[in-house]
GUZAMI-432652 format. One record per residue (C-alpha): residue number from 0; residue in one letter; x, y, z. Coordinates in steps of 0.2 Angstrom, whole numbers, plus 5000, padded with zeros to 4 digits. Each point is the difference from the previous one (the first is absolute). Layout:
<vexbas>
num, residuo, px, py, pz
NUM, A, X, Y, Z
...
</vexbas>
This chain:
<vexbas>
num, residuo, px, py, pz
0, M, 5000, 5000, 5000
1, K, 5014, 5012, 5005
2, Q, 5009, 4997, 4983
3, K, 4984, 5003, 4990
4, M, 4997, 5017, 5009
5, H, 5019, 5005, 4997
6, Q, 4998, 4996, 4981
7, T, 4984, 5011, 5000
8, Q, 5009, 5014, 5008
9, E, 5014, 4998, 4987
10, E, 4988, 5001, 4986
11, K, 4993, 5016, 5006
12, T, 5017, 5009, 5001
13, E, 5001, 5014, 4988
14, K, 5016, 5007, 4992
15, A, 5001, 5019, 5002
16, I, 5010, 5014, 4994
17, I, 5001, 5017, 5010
18, F, 5001, 5017, 4994
19, C, 5005, 5014, 5012
20, P, 5000, 5019, 4995
21, V, 5014, 5008, 5010
22, D, 5006, 5017, 5003
23, K, 5016, 5008, 5008
24, D, 4994, 4998, 5018
25, T, 4995, 4982, 4998
26, D, 5008, 4987, 5010
27, K, 5000, 4987, 4986
28, D, 5006, 4985, 5011
29, Y, 4986, 5003, 5012
30, Q, 4987, 5002, 4987
31, F, 5006, 4985, 4990
32, A, 5000, 4989, 5016
33, E, 4983, 5006, 5006
34, I, 4991, 4997, 4983
35, S, 5008, 4983, 4998
36, R, 4994, 4995, 5017
37, L, 4983, 5006, 4996
38, C, 5000, 4989, 4984
39, F, 5006, 4985, 5010
40, S, 4986, 5002, 5013
41, A, 4988, 5000, 4985
42, G, 5007, 4984, 4995
43, M, 5010, 5006, 4985
44, E, 5018, 4996, 4994
45, V, 5009, 5015, 4995
46, V, 5010, 4998, 4985
47, K, 5007, 5017, 4997
48, I, 4999, 5018, 5006
49, F, 5000, 5015, 4988
50, S, 5001, 5018, 5005
51, Q, 5000, 5017, 4991
52, S, 5002, 5018, 5006
53, K, 4983, 5009, 5003
54, D, 5007, 5013, 4988
55, A, 4996, 4988, 4986
56, F, 4982, 4998, 5006
57, N, 4987, 4997, 4987
58, R, 4982, 5005, 5004
59, R, 4993, 4986, 4989
60, T, 5010, 4985, 5007
61, I, 5011, 5006, 5014
62, M, 5015, 4992, 4991
63, G, 5009, 5010, 4987
64, S, 4999, 4993, 4982
65, G, 5018, 4994, 5001
66, K, 4997, 4990, 5016
67, V, 4984, 4993, 4992
68, E, 5010, 4993, 4986
69, E, 5013, 4993, 5012
70, V, 4987, 4991, 5011
71, K, 4992, 4994, 4984
72, N, 5016, 4992, 4994
73, F, 5003, 4992, 5017
74, L, 4983, 4992, 5000
75, K, 5003, 4993, 4983
76, E, 5014, 4990, 5007
77, N, 4993, 4998, 5018
78, P, 4981, 4998, 5000
79, C, 4992, 5006, 5016
80, D, 4983, 5001, 5007
81, V, 4999, 5017, 5008
82, L, 5008, 5017, 5000
83, V, 5000, 5009, 5017
84, V, 5002, 5019, 5000
85, D, 5006, 5007, 5016
86, F, 4989, 5016, 4997
87, Q, 4982, 5005, 5002
88, M, 4993, 4999, 4982
89, T, 4983, 5005, 4992
90, G, 4989, 4988, 4992
91, A, 5005, 5007, 4982
92, Q, 5019, 4998, 5004
93, L, 4997, 4982, 5006
94, R, 4991, 4995, 4985
95, N, 5012, 5009, 4988
96, L, 5015, 4992, 5007
97, S, 4991, 4983, 5000
98, D, 4996, 5002, 4982
99, E, 5017, 5006, 4995
100, L, 5009, 4985, 5009
101, D, 4986, 4987, 4998
102, I, 5001, 4996, 5019
103, K, 4990, 5002, 5015
104, V, 5005, 5016, 5010
105, L, 4998, 5003, 5018
106, D, 5004, 5017, 5009
107, R, 5007, 5001, 5018
108, I, 4982, 5003, 5007
109, L, 4992, 4985, 4992
110, L, 5015, 4989, 5005
111, I, 4998, 5005, 5018
112, I, 4981, 4998, 4999
113, D, 5003, 4983, 4993
114, I, 5011, 4994, 5014
115, F, 4987, 5006, 5012
116, A, 4987, 4990, 4991
117, L, 5011, 4985, 5002
118, N, 5001, 5002, 5018
119, A, 4983, 5006, 5006
120, K, 4992, 4987, 5010
121, S, 4988, 5008, 5011
122, S, 4983, 5008, 4994
123, E, 5007, 5017, 5005
124, G, 5016, 4998, 4990
125, K, 4990, 4994, 4985
126, I, 4988, 5015, 5000
127, E, 5015, 5012, 5001
128, V, 5009, 4991, 4986
129, K, 4984, 5000, 4989
130, L, 4998, 5019, 5004
131, A, 5018, 5003, 4995
132, Q, 4998, 4990, 4984
133, N, 4984, 5009, 4995
134, R, 5007, 5017, 5003
135, Y, 5015, 4996, 4989
136, L, 4989, 4993, 4986
137, L, 4987, 5015, 5001
138, T, 5013, 5013, 4995
139, R, 5007, 4989, 4986
140, L, 4984, 4990, 4994
141, S, 4998, 5007, 4983
142, S, 5018, 4998, 4995
143, L, 5002, 4982, 5008
144, Q, 4984, 4992, 4993
145, G, 5005, 4984, 4991
146, S, 5018, 5003, 5001
147, Q, 5005, 4987, 5012
148, G, 4989, 4986, 4993
149, R, 5013, 4997, 4987
150, F, 5011, 4993, 5013
151, G, 4988, 4987, 5007
152, G, 4993, 5010, 5015
153, K, 5011, 4990, 5012
154, G, 5016, 5004, 5011
155, A, 5006, 5016, 5008
156, G, 4988, 5014, 4998
157, M, 4985, 4989, 4997
158, R, 4997, 4993, 5018
159, G, 4990, 5005, 5015
160, P, 4983, 4999, 5008
161, G, 4987, 4998, 4987
162, E, 5013, 4997, 4986
163, T, 5000, 5018, 4994
164, K, 4992, 5002, 4982
165, I, 5006, 5015, 4990
166, E, 4984, 4999, 4989
167, L, 4990, 5007, 5014
168, D, 4991, 5015, 4995
169, R, 5003, 5017, 5010
170, R, 4983, 5001, 5008
171, K, 5001, 4982, 5007
172, L, 5018, 5004, 5006
173, E, 4994, 5016, 5009
174, K, 4986, 4991, 5008
175, E, 5011, 4987, 5007
176, I, 5013, 5012, 5006
177, L, 4986, 5009, 5010
178, T, 4995, 4984, 5008
179, L, 5018, 4995, 5004
180, Q, 5002, 5018, 5008
181, N, 4985, 4997, 5011
182, E, 5007, 4983, 5006
183, I, 5017, 5009, 5004
184, E, 4991, 5013, 5010
185, K, 4991, 4987, 5010
186, I, 5016, 4992, 5004
187, K, 5008, 5017, 5005
188, N, 4985, 5004, 5011
189, A, 5002, 4983, 5009
190, R, 5018, 5004, 5002
191, R, 4996, 5017, 5008
192, Q, 4988, 4991, 5012
193, N, 5013, 4988, 5005
194, K, 5013, 5014, 5003
195, L, 4987, 5009, 5011
196, L, 4997, 4983, 5009
197, R, 5019, 4997, 5002
198, E, 5002, 5018, 5007
199, K, 4986, 4998, 5012
200, N, 5008, 4984, 5007
201, G, 5017, 5007, 5000
202, I, 5007, 4988, 4987
203, K, 5015, 5006, 4990
204, S, 5002, 4997, 4982
205, V, 5017, 4996, 4992
206, V, 5002, 4997, 4982
207, L, 5014, 4992, 4990
208, G, 5005, 5011, 4985
209, G, 5014, 5002, 4988
210, Y, 5006, 4997, 4983
211, T, 4993, 4984, 4992
212, N, 5009, 4983, 5004
213, A, 5009, 5007, 5015
214, G, 4994, 4986, 5011
215, K, 4985, 5007, 5008
216, S, 4989, 4984, 5000
217, S, 5015, 4990, 5006
218, I, 5002, 5012, 5015
219, F, 4981, 4999, 5003
220, N, 5001, 4981, 5000
221, L, 5015, 5000, 5012
222, L, 4992, 5013, 5012
223, T, 4983, 4993, 5001
224, R, 5004, 4982, 4997
225, E, 4988, 5000, 4985
226, N, 5003, 4992, 4983
227, I, 4993, 5012, 4987
228, Y, 5007, 4999, 4982
229, A, 5017, 5007, 4996
230, D, 5011, 4999, 4985
231, D, 5015, 5007, 4992
232, K, 4991, 5011, 4987
233, L, 4994, 5017, 4999
234, F, 4982, 5003, 5007
235, A, 4999, 4981, 5005
236, T, 4989, 5006, 5015
237, L, 4986, 5011, 4995
238, D, 4986, 4997, 5012
239, T, 4999, 5008, 5018
240, T, 5002, 4988, 5015
241, S, 4999, 5006, 5018
242, R, 5004, 4990, 5016
243, R, 5004, 5004, 5018
244, L, 5018, 5002, 5004
245, F, 5004, 4997, 5019
246, L, 5014, 5011, 5006
247, G, 5002, 4994, 5018
248, D, 4994, 5007, 5017
249, G, 4982, 4998, 4995
250, K, 5002, 5012, 4985
251, F, 4995, 4996, 4982
252, C, 4997, 5009, 4984
253, L, 4991, 4996, 4983
254, L, 5013, 4996, 4987
255, T, 4995, 5002, 4982
256, D, 5009, 4994, 4984
257, T, 4995, 5009, 4984
258, V, 5005, 5003, 4982
259, G, 5018, 5006, 4997
260, F, 5006, 5016, 4991
261, I, 5010, 5003, 4984
262, S, 5007, 5015, 4991
263, K, 4988, 5010, 4989
264, L, 4985, 4991, 5008
265, P, 4986, 5002, 4987
266, H, 4987, 5013, 5004
267, E, 4986, 4987, 4995
268, L, 5006, 4988, 5014
269, V, 5001, 5013, 5013
270, E, 4982, 5005, 4997
271, S, 4994, 4982, 4998
272, F, 5009, 4994, 5015
273, S, 4995, 5014, 5011
274, A, 4991, 4988, 5012
275, T, 5015, 4990, 5003
276, L, 5012, 5015, 5001
277, E, 4988, 5007, 5014
278, E, 5007, 4987, 5011
279, V, 5017, 5008, 4998
280, K, 4993, 5018, 5002
281, N, 4991, 4995, 5017
282, A, 5015, 4991, 5008
283, D, 5007, 5006, 5016
284, L, 5017, 4993, 4995
285, I, 5008, 4995, 4983
286, L, 5013, 4986, 5000
287, H, 5009, 5005, 4984
288, V, 5008, 4984, 4994
289, V, 5015, 5001, 4989
290, D, 5010, 4987, 4990
291, V, 5017, 5005, 5006
292, S, 5009, 4988, 4989
293, D, 4993, 5009, 4985
294, E, 5013, 5011, 4992
295, F, 4987, 5013, 4998
296, Y, 4993, 4999, 5017
297, K, 5003, 5019, 5005
298, K, 4991, 5005, 4984
299, N, 4985, 4989, 5005
300, I, 5000, 5008, 5017
301, V, 4998, 5017, 4992
302, I, 4986, 4994, 4988
303, T, 4990, 4992, 5014
304, N, 5002, 5015, 5012
305, N, 4994, 5011, 4986
306, I, 4984, 4989, 4997
307, L, 4997, 4999, 5019
308, N, 5001, 5019, 5001
309, D, 4988, 5002, 4985
310, L, 4988, 4989, 5008
311, G, 5000, 5010, 5016
312, A, 5007, 4985, 5011
313, T, 5007, 5002, 5017
314, D, 5018, 5006, 5002
315, K, 5002, 4987, 5014
316, R, 5010, 4987, 4990
317, I, 5012, 4987, 5004
318, V, 5012, 4995, 4985
319, I, 5003, 4981, 5000
320, L, 5015, 4996, 4990
321, N, 4995, 4982, 4996
322, K, 5010, 4986, 4992
323, S, 5016, 5005, 5009
324, D, 5006, 4982, 4999
325, L, 5003, 5004, 4981
326, L, 5011, 5015, 5003
327, K, 5018, 4998, 4994
328, K, 5006, 5016, 5009
329, P, 4995, 5010, 5015
330, V, 4987, 5014, 4998
331, E, 4997, 5016, 5010
332, I, 4985, 4998, 5012
333, E, 4991, 5017, 5003
334, K, 4990, 5005, 5016
335, N, 4983, 4993, 4995
336, Q, 5007, 4984, 4991
337, I, 5003, 4982, 5006
338, L, 5009, 4986, 4991
339, F, 4989, 4985, 4998
340, S, 5000, 4982, 4992
341, V, 4985, 4990, 4998
342, K, 5010, 4985, 4995
343, K, 5011, 5001, 5016
344, K, 4985, 5006, 5011
345, E, 5012, 5014, 5005
346, N, 4994, 5015, 5010
347, A, 4982, 4995, 5001
348, D, 4998, 5002, 5018
349, K, 5010, 5016, 4999
350, L, 4988, 5007, 4987
351, K, 4985, 4996, 5011
352, E, 5008, 5009, 5014
353, I, 5003, 5016, 4989
354, I, 4982, 4999, 4994
355, S, 4993, 4999, 5018
356, K, 5011, 5015, 5004
357, V, 4994, 5011, 4986
358, L, 4982, 4995, 5002
359, Y, 4998, 5001, 5019
360, E, 5014, 5011, 5008
</vexbas>
């Protein structure tokens, strides 16, 4: 049975090429690494990465004409299933580029939405993903109709709750968006009621936040002795989970694991996941989890802090420098930071002491 499942998964793996518009301020290594990991998390195998200065930007296809020819020639010798563009594209641009290269094209937003669609398990997560998909489609509907059908209607960009259908008419899409927004509002109202109840009973709320795949779910499992799903992929955990965390001396808090962050977080996702992100806004303390073994960890800290600030989250934050067992050299530990290793169960008790001190002293 396991062998059969493995073969099925292999059959679904799509070969992808990536195109990254860059400028003089772009950290190319960071951008290439991030978009490659996103593709991997969507179940794709990255064959090659192309890049081009934004100075050569073409309004019709994003790519300059010379780059289009270069990619065409590459695809003749190396057939691939999908082109991922690390940029937010209009429907017309998606269709034009797809027609030019005769390949399925996904932009950054649709790629991230697709990963969310793969990992949404709860009814709340599925509602939020469906809302994000519909909002994305609504602004690109006329340009996209029929364009993806040529590529089989399967694989990355085609997944999600209800199996998104591009041929939906605008009126039906708008009606469905309104219904989903009402469902999200109900969830938000329930969350607000829970917050009031927690405050009334003096229960503190602590949320695990941070750049995606930093190890939030693994820390959650270690601290609460739970076994929620965790994987070494971006956005592997999408659904919100809360459990009591006992801190000693009769004290406890409500610990919540929620969706991770990423650079250039799409506006469609921020709006659609407003109910989930309210957990972050309402927290009394943020455990900012960082993969300290990542060469770009300092940049990830800045990205996460900017998102937390934009959300209006509390400035009470403990930075957990996770995966310290993978460090090849010492790192500087600042005042509000703690080295941590889930694998070695290192500093778990010390972390609970710090949480208790911040919340109750």
